[in-house]
Backbone as ProteinMPNN parsed JSONL, in Angstrom:
{"seq_chain_A": "MRPRTGSDAVDAILYAAHRIRTAADAALREHGLSLPGLKLLTALAERDRSMREISQVLHVSPRTVTDMIDTMEGRGLVARCAHATDRRVTLLRLTEAGARELAAASTGAERVAAAAISSLDADEQNTLQSLLERVSVPVGKPLR", "coords_chain_A": {"N_chain_A": [[55.848, 10.085, 229.411], [54.426, 8.123, 232.298], [55.234, 9.704, 234.83], [55.753, 9.123, 237.891], [55.159, 9.141, 241.099], [54.416, 8.3, 243.503], [51.602, 8.46, 244.235], [49.11, 7.665, 242.707], [46.559, 9.571, 241.586], [48.339, 11.474, 241.771], [49.632, 11.357, 240.278], [48.053, 10.943, 237.715], [46.902, 13.496, 237.481], [50.204, 14.937, 237.159], [50.572, 13.953, 234.747], [48.14, 14.475, 233.148], [48.551, 17.391, 232.745], [50.952, 17.65, 231.726], [50.657, 16.935, 229.199], [48.427, 18.687, 228.027], [50.2, 20.917, 228.417], [51.492, 20.597, 226.113], [49.459, 20.803, 224.029], [49.482, 22.978, 224.131], [51.502, 24.65, 223.681], [51.961, 23.533, 221.6], [49.79, 24.471, 219.807], [50.577, 27.035, 219.513], [53.05, 28.141, 218.742], [52.49, 27.761, 216.509], [52.032, 31.011, 215.914], [54.515, 31.729, 217.066], [54.99, 32.265, 219.901], [54.317, 30.76, 223.326], [53.357, 29.16, 226.227], [54.427, 30.639, 228.599], [54.765, 33.002, 226.767], [52.391, 33.743, 225.98], [51.154, 34.051, 228.254], [52.466, 36.526, 229.241], [51.614, 38.601, 227.183], [48.658, 38.27, 227.233], [48.882, 39.502, 229.759], [50.459, 42.24, 229.325], [48.077, 43.535, 227.994], [45.739, 44.227, 229.21], [47.012, 46.424, 231.054], [50.051, 48.861, 230.78], [53.012, 47.214, 232.045], [55.486, 47.019, 234.312], [59.34, 45.505, 233.315], [59.072, 44.59, 236.479], [57.532, 43.606, 237.408], [56.346, 43.177, 235.532], [57.961, 40.583, 235.559], [57.425, 39.101, 237.698], [54.561, 38.41, 238.123], [55.13, 35.667, 235.89], [56.909, 34.061, 237.302], [59.049, 34.424, 236.976], [63.176, 34.863, 236.328], [64.775, 38.463, 235.802], [66.466, 38.402, 233.54], [65.667, 36.529, 232.899], [62.723, 37.878, 231.224], [63.94, 39.685, 229.958], [65.049, 39.016, 227.665], [62.855, 37.494, 226.529], [60.827, 40.247, 226.145], [63.355, 41.009, 224.294], [62.93, 39.696, 222.482], [59.953, 40.005, 221.293], [60.219, 42.653, 221.24], [61.22, 42.575, 218.954], [59.709, 41.027, 216.829], [57.405, 43.168, 216.943], [55.674, 43.085, 219.072], [54.964, 44.208, 221.114], [56.79, 46.769, 223.1], [58.842, 49.445, 224.462], [58.333, 51.421, 226.512], [58.542, 55.379, 228.666], [58.753, 56.077, 231.692], [55.52, 57.734, 233.158], [56.847, 58.514, 235.9], [58.261, 58.656, 237.301], [62.133, 57.757, 236.336], [63.69, 55.629, 236.13], [62.054, 53.037, 236.317], [61.453, 50.525, 233.349], [58.06, 51.347, 231.505], [56.049, 48.105, 229.67], [54.713, 48.133, 226.714], [51.726, 46.791, 225.578], [51.264, 46.155, 221.017], [49.843, 47.417, 218.551], [50.437, 45.008, 216.982], [50.684, 43.18, 218.288], [48.516, 43.175, 219.669], [46.836, 42.11, 217.972], [48.552, 39.241, 217.714], [48.166, 38.473, 220.162], [45.02, 37.592, 219.885], [44.782, 36.008, 217.682], [46.464, 34.013, 219.471], [45.589, 33.482, 221.186], [42.857, 32.445, 220.915], [44.174, 29.514, 219.569], [44.866, 28.242, 221.172], [42.614, 29.104, 223.159], [41.444, 27.042, 221.827], [42.44, 24.206, 222.545], [42.204, 23.855, 225.086], [39.529, 23.426, 225.177], [39.153, 21.602, 223.813], [40.064, 19.883, 225.453], [38.92, 18.771, 227.403], [36.784, 18.627, 226.226], [35.831, 15.496, 226.92], [34.684, 15.669, 228.672], [31.308, 15.684, 230.672], [29.562, 19.177, 231.549], [28.726, 19.108, 233.8], [29.966, 17.181, 235.029], [33.072, 18.436, 234.684], [32.825, 21.027, 235.71], [32.617, 19.33, 238.587], [35.231, 18.138, 238.194], [37.283, 20.958, 238.371], [36.641, 21.65, 240.757], [37.415, 19.858, 242.559], [40.621, 20.012, 241.809], [41.115, 22.283, 242.38], [40.878, 22.436, 244.637], [43.099, 20.701, 245.632], [46.5, 20.636, 246.828], [49.692, 21.806, 248.039], [51.507, 21.997, 250.828], [53.527, 25.421, 250.858], [57.099, 24.483, 250.886], [56.626, 21.917, 251.669], [57.806, 18.787, 250.459], [56.648, 17.402, 248.107], [55.61, 13.374, 249.279]], "CA_chain_A": [[55.682, 9.23, 229.915], [54.365, 9.18, 233.169], [55.677, 9.94, 236.106], [55.886, 8.363, 239.7], [55.688, 10.23, 242.661], [54.395, 7.089, 245.099], [50.517, 8.672, 244.342], [48.24, 7.506, 241.628], [46.303, 10.859, 241.968], [48.956, 12.723, 241.32], [50.507, 10.816, 238.407], [47.205, 11.4, 236.59], [47.266, 15.414, 237.47], [50.842, 15.923, 236.644], [50.339, 13.695, 233.131], [47.086, 15.062, 232.192], [49.473, 19.016, 232.455], [52.072, 18.212, 230.376], [49.639, 16.692, 227.539], [47.912, 19.326, 227.58], [50.671, 22.167, 228.105], [52.6, 19.755, 225.165], [49.004, 20.816, 222.893], [49.522, 24.447, 223.917], [52.535, 24.602, 223.504], [51.904, 23.442, 219.236], [49.067, 25.542, 218.435], [51.314, 28.564, 220.088], [54.373, 27.829, 218.547], [52.08, 28.706, 215.213], [52.161, 32.131, 216.145], [55.591, 32.797, 217.945], [54.605, 31.614, 221.125], [55.383, 30.041, 224.738], [52.636, 29.795, 228.066], [54.597, 31.459, 229.334], [54.795, 34.245, 225.973], [51.182, 34.284, 226.198], [50.547, 34.952, 229.876], [53.592, 37.927, 228.26], [50.724, 39.907, 225.82], [47.45, 39.03, 227.975], [49.317, 40.998, 230.861], [50.341, 43.812, 228.976], [46.782, 44.054, 227.792], [45.654, 44.572, 231.337], [48.156, 47.597, 231.258], [51.092, 49.148, 230.771], [53.653, 46.994, 233.144], [56.73, 47.38, 234.544], [59.55, 44.544, 233.06], [59.88, 43.53, 237.674], [55.814, 43.404, 237.239], [56.369, 40.662, 234.105], [58.965, 38.63, 236.228], [56.164, 38.304, 239.237], [53.945, 37.683, 237.024], [55.749, 35.085, 234.684], [57.5, 33.685, 238.027], [61.042, 34.118, 235.667], [63.758, 36.24, 236.587], [63.883, 39.124, 235.251], [66.84, 38.279, 232.794], [64.495, 36.022, 230.644], [62.05, 38.527, 231.252], [64.674, 41.076, 229.77], [65.033, 38.632, 226.382], [61.338, 37.262, 226.016], [61.098, 40.576, 225.885], [63.515, 41.96, 222.955], [62.263, 38.941, 221.7], [58.301, 40.63, 221.042], [60.128, 43.749, 220.09], [62.015, 42.829, 217.562], [58.744, 41.198, 216.04], [56.892, 44.615, 217.162], [54.374, 42.538, 219.718], [56.036, 45.143, 222.47], [57.132, 48.482, 223.174], [59.425, 49.604, 225.716], [58.641, 53.245, 227.066], [59.269, 55.279, 229.745], [57.19, 55.303, 232.98], [55.13, 58.74, 234.019], [56.746, 59.957, 237.803], [60.037, 57.231, 237.303], [62.759, 57.782, 234.747], [64.288, 54.461, 236.425], [60.986, 52.33, 235.724], [59.979, 51.023, 231.329], [57.493, 50.06, 231.196], [56.23, 47.059, 229.197], [53.412, 48.051, 227.012], [51.414, 45.642, 223.92], [52.061, 47.023, 220.547], [48.384, 46.778, 217.975], [50.634, 44.229, 216.452], [51.159, 42.301, 219.488], [46.718, 43.263, 220.267], [46.181, 40.822, 216.745], [48.905, 38.138, 217.6], [47.391, 37.832, 221.656], [43.738, 37.621, 219.799], [44.592, 34.565, 217.009], [47.432, 32.396, 219.563], [44.581, 32.368, 222.45], [42.007, 31.124, 219.859], [44.331, 28.449, 219.441], [45.166, 28.242, 223.096], [41.617, 27.697, 223.554], [40.459, 25.34, 221.099], [43.508, 23.103, 222.795], [41.461, 23.597, 226.488], [38.499, 22.885, 225.282], [39.253, 19.419, 223.689], [41.464, 18.479, 226.277], [37.994, 18.619, 228.559], [35.634, 18.185, 226.08], [35.184, 14.184, 227.117], [33.715, 15.823, 230.061], [30.55, 16.51, 231.004], [28.875, 20.398, 232.234], [29.08, 17.985, 235.782], [32.911, 16.523, 234.965], [33.621, 19.438, 234.664], [32.953, 21.224, 237.287], [33.675, 18.489, 239.679], [37.151, 18.296, 238.129], [37.417, 22.268, 238.472], [36.42, 21.916, 242.076], [39.073, 19.283, 243.106], [41.213, 20.33, 241.238], [40.916, 24.254, 243.472], [40.658, 21.551, 246.312], [44.597, 20.195, 245.55], [47.884, 21.609, 247.644], [51.926, 20.973, 248.559], [52.235, 23.391, 251.866], [54.563, 25.883, 250.301], [58.155, 24.508, 251.259], [56.765, 20.373, 251.726], [57.457, 18.739, 249.333], [56.017, 15.943, 247.401], [56.232, 12.239, 249.175]], "C_chain_A": [[54.536, 9.557, 231.096], [54.793, 8.849, 234.816], [55.214, 9.213, 237.12], [56.135, 9.094, 241.014], [55.379, 9.42, 243.782], [52.604, 7.36, 244.704], [50.161, 8.367, 242.816], [48.013, 8.671, 240.696], [46.956, 12.034, 241.456], [49.762, 12.67, 240.525], [49.582, 11.658, 237.652], [47.262, 13.205, 236.438], [48.108, 15.799, 236.921], [50.95, 15.531, 234.955], [49.782, 14.349, 232.65], [48.211, 17.147, 231.748], [49.935, 19.027, 231.971], [51.432, 17.413, 228.851], [48.818, 17.885, 227.401], [48.856, 20.692, 227.348], [51.749, 21.324, 225.872], [51.722, 20.119, 223.546], [48.83, 21.639, 223.037], [50.238, 25.155, 223.274], [52.946, 24.716, 221.628], [51.551, 24.35, 219.203], [49.479, 26.849, 218.892], [51.807, 28.777, 219.513], [53.618, 28.209, 216.583], [51.348, 30.257, 215.479], [53.623, 33.012, 217.336], [55.91, 32.083, 218.873], [54.403, 30.754, 221.905], [54.11, 30.378, 225.533], [53.044, 31.603, 228.226], [54.797, 33.434, 228.513], [52.859, 35.155, 226.294], [50.686, 34.905, 226.958], [51.218, 36.797, 229.597], [51.953, 38.827, 227.809], [49.258, 39.905, 226.954], [47.636, 39.327, 229.558], [48.862, 41.907, 230.668], [48.496, 44.234, 227.86], [45.107, 44.037, 228.373], [46.219, 46.254, 230.832], [49.682, 47.491, 231.438], [51.78, 48.723, 232.63], [55.32, 46.904, 232.879], [57.035, 46.217, 233.909], [59.258, 43.781, 234.573], [58.614, 42.727, 238.218], [55.803, 42.265, 236.806], [56.712, 39.738, 234.965], [57.723, 38.095, 237.388], [55.402, 38.13, 238.554], [53.137, 36.053, 236.418], [56.04, 34.265, 235.923], [58.866, 33.278, 237.623], [61.75, 35.032, 236.025], [64.165, 36.807, 235.36], [65.339, 38.963, 234.166], [66.319, 37.358, 231.413], [63.71, 36.736, 230.639], [62.331, 39.267, 230.253], [64.916, 39.765, 228.121], [64.168, 37.612, 226.041], [61.182, 38.819, 225.566], [61.366, 41.492, 224.959], [63.467, 41.267, 222.169], [61.208, 39.321, 221.023], [58.886, 41.604, 221.035], [60.201, 44.094, 219.577], [60.639, 41.715, 216.54], [57.394, 42.341, 216.358], [56.077, 44.283, 217.269], [54.166, 44.154, 221.198], [56.789, 46.465, 222.487], [57.546, 48.824, 224.433], [59.284, 50.902, 226.259], [58.275, 53.81, 228.34], [58.402, 55.503, 231.056], [57.253, 56.968, 233.272], [56.229, 59.568, 234.789], [58.193, 59.501, 237.155], [60.924, 56.579, 236.927], [63.445, 56.275, 235.554], [63.548, 53.506, 236.216], [61.023, 52.12, 233.983], [59.677, 50.726, 231.637], [57.632, 49.285, 229.992], [55.318, 47.968, 228.054], [53.247, 47.312, 225.522], [50.499, 46.687, 223.241], [50.483, 46.616, 219.93], [48.494, 45.249, 217.294], [50.593, 43.144, 217.975], [49.448, 41.44, 220.373], [46.561, 41.717, 219.778], [47.179, 39.658, 217.573], [47.559, 37.695, 218.719], [46.463, 37.245, 220.878], [43.936, 35.916, 219.325], [46.042, 33.451, 218.422], [46.351, 32.623, 220.795], [43.046, 31.668, 221.927], [42.215, 29.939, 220.221], [44.104, 27.874, 220.545], [43.67, 27.408, 223.713], [40.385, 26.929, 223.288], [40.917, 24.086, 222.003], [42.828, 22.491, 224.879], [40.353, 22.847, 226.298], [37.694, 21.768, 224.95], [39.443, 18.526, 224.481], [39.83, 17.867, 226.803], [36.991, 18.058, 227.969], [35.28, 16.345, 225.734], [34.438, 14.424, 228.206], [32.9, 16.437, 230.279], [30.36, 18.355, 231.285], [29.418, 19.85, 233.739], [29.698, 17.956, 236.238], [33.168, 17.698, 234.83], [33.977, 20.376, 235.458], [33.103, 20.784, 238.477], [35.064, 18.416, 239.266], [37.459, 19.688, 238.502], [37.224, 22.154, 240.162], [37.273, 21.067, 243.391], [39.963, 19.814, 242.523], [42.04, 21.76, 242.119], [41.71, 23.021, 244.725], [42.527, 20.669, 247.111], [45.809, 21.128, 245.925], [48.892, 21.296, 247.979], [51.068, 22.129, 249.311], [53.308, 24.434, 251.129], [55.441, 25.392, 251.583], [58.563, 22.762, 251.245], [56.967, 19.919, 250.175], [56.494, 17.229, 249.441], [56.769, 14.539, 247.833], [55.314, 10.364, 248.082]], "O_chain_A": [[53.877, 10.595, 231.146], [54.606, 7.921, 235.602], [54.108, 8.68, 237.031], [57.121, 9.452, 241.658], [55.873, 9.637, 244.888], [52.032, 6.284, 244.88], [50.842, 8.776, 241.875], [48.607, 8.95, 239.655], [46.539, 13.079, 240.959], [50.498, 13.539, 240.059], [49.887, 12.703, 237.077], [47.597, 13.897, 235.477], [47.906, 16.734, 236.146], [51.263, 16.331, 234.073], [50.26, 15.03, 231.742], [48.347, 17.745, 230.68], [50.04, 20.034, 231.271], [51.88, 17.478, 227.706], [48.48, 17.997, 226.222], [48.585, 21.487, 226.448], [52.355, 21.817, 224.922], [52.238, 20.017, 222.432], [47.902, 22.003, 222.315], [49.942, 26.057, 222.49], [53.639, 25.391, 220.866], [52.218, 25.303, 218.8], [48.728, 27.797, 218.661], [51.519, 29.908, 219.121], [54.24, 28.787, 215.692], [50.169, 30.474, 215.201], [53.729, 34.065, 217.964], [56.886, 31.333, 218.88], [54.239, 29.659, 221.366], [53.713, 31.541, 225.613], [52.598, 32.746, 228.125], [54.9, 34.519, 229.084], [52.394, 36.257, 226.582], [50.0, 35.921, 226.84], [50.628, 37.87, 229.725], [51.508, 39.721, 228.529], [48.781, 40.931, 227.439], [46.73, 39.37, 230.39], [47.855, 42.501, 231.054], [48.194, 45.24, 227.218], [43.938, 43.892, 228.014], [45.485, 47.037, 230.23], [50.369, 46.602, 231.941], [51.526, 49.222, 233.726], [56.05, 46.79, 231.894], [56.087, 45.487, 233.619], [59.146, 42.558, 234.485], [58.519, 41.772, 238.988], [55.538, 41.11, 237.139], [56.24, 38.629, 235.217], [57.345, 36.97, 237.715], [55.735, 37.053, 238.06], [52.025, 35.526, 236.373], [55.248, 33.327, 235.826], [59.545, 32.27, 237.82], [61.228, 36.141, 236.132], [64.11, 36.279, 234.249], [65.257, 40.091, 233.68], [66.369, 37.312, 230.184], [63.357, 36.582, 229.469], [61.42, 39.662, 229.526], [64.782, 40.626, 227.251], [64.597, 36.764, 225.258], [61.432, 38.874, 224.362], [60.627, 42.403, 224.584], [63.803, 41.62, 221.039], [61.341, 39.0, 219.842], [57.979, 42.328, 220.625], [59.854, 45.204, 219.173], [60.844, 41.791, 215.328], [56.341, 42.063, 215.785], [55.212, 44.5, 216.42], [53.261, 44.695, 221.833], [57.335, 46.923, 221.482], [56.856, 48.61, 225.43], [60.34, 51.499, 226.465], [57.754, 53.072, 229.176], [57.321, 54.931, 231.195], [58.293, 57.578, 233.522], [56.54, 60.742, 234.589], [58.996, 60.239, 236.583], [60.993, 55.35, 236.943], [63.901, 55.875, 234.483], [64.258, 52.607, 235.767], [60.754, 53.069, 233.246], [60.063, 49.776, 232.317], [58.62, 49.357, 229.262], [55.047, 48.979, 228.703], [54.087, 47.206, 224.629], [49.682, 47.49, 223.692], [49.839, 45.74, 220.508], [47.568, 44.474, 217.053], [50.112, 42.042, 217.713], [49.16, 40.417, 220.994], [46.34, 40.676, 220.397], [46.431, 38.97, 218.267], [46.536, 37.043, 218.508], [46.727, 36.042, 220.863], [43.584, 34.922, 219.96], [46.389, 32.306, 218.129], [46.337, 31.617, 221.503], [42.388, 30.738, 222.393], [41.43, 29.206, 220.823], [43.201, 27.077, 220.801], [43.419, 26.319, 224.228], [39.334, 26.501, 223.764], [40.164, 23.142, 222.245], [42.934, 21.463, 225.548], [40.08, 21.843, 226.956], [36.631, 21.229, 225.254], [39.281, 17.308, 224.558], [39.547, 16.682, 226.629], [36.266, 17.236, 228.53], [34.708, 15.92, 224.73], [33.651, 13.612, 228.692], [33.048, 17.659, 230.263], [31.475, 18.854, 231.135], [30.327, 20.229, 234.478], [30.159, 18.334, 237.315], [34.358, 17.602, 235.126], [35.11, 20.609, 235.878], [33.575, 21.454, 239.396], [35.978, 18.647, 240.057], [38.311, 19.527, 239.376], [38.021, 22.893, 240.742], [37.603, 21.384, 244.533], [40.197, 20.657, 243.39], [43.228, 22.01, 242.324], [42.769, 22.977, 245.352], [42.927, 20.316, 248.22], [46.023, 22.208, 245.375], [48.959, 20.115, 248.318], [50.268, 22.913, 248.801], [54.225, 23.704, 250.752], [55.125, 25.558, 252.761], [59.651, 22.221, 251.046], [56.537, 20.398, 249.126], [55.987, 16.474, 250.272], [57.862, 14.205, 247.377], [55.953, 9.314, 248.016]]}, "name": "protein", "num_of_chains": 1, "seq": "MRPRTGSDAVDAILYAAHRIRTAADAALREHGLSLPGLKLLTALAERDRSMREISQVLHVSPRTVTDMIDTMEGRGLVARCAHATDRRVTLLRLTEAGARELAAASTGAERVAAAAISSLDADEQNTLQSLLERVSVPVGKPLR"}
């Protein structure tokens, strides 16, 4: 169902985003992941990170990160390790199995993304991207 914010353009953006996210989540579920899980693995592929950093990257509470890491550690996708200089910090590291799963899951997500905009030619895709990058909501101000 389309949202009704009072703006047809905003409704179209939200509805398109919902359809793309739903399709991406379905593709990622085949790998036991979600979009936040993919984002977590992608962040760890760049470098080891602390739980706090992951919480900030994903914009979720530390408790949610703990639950996600517990699940992914149980699957062998990530490992906890000690920080070299700060004993209070636990770092998260992508395992080899996690890197393989990230590669496989990314392929599915990329297919969904390509399919989502496949009816647009290259110029239209560039225009859409440019327009969406200009869309913003002032911080603290609700949509009307």
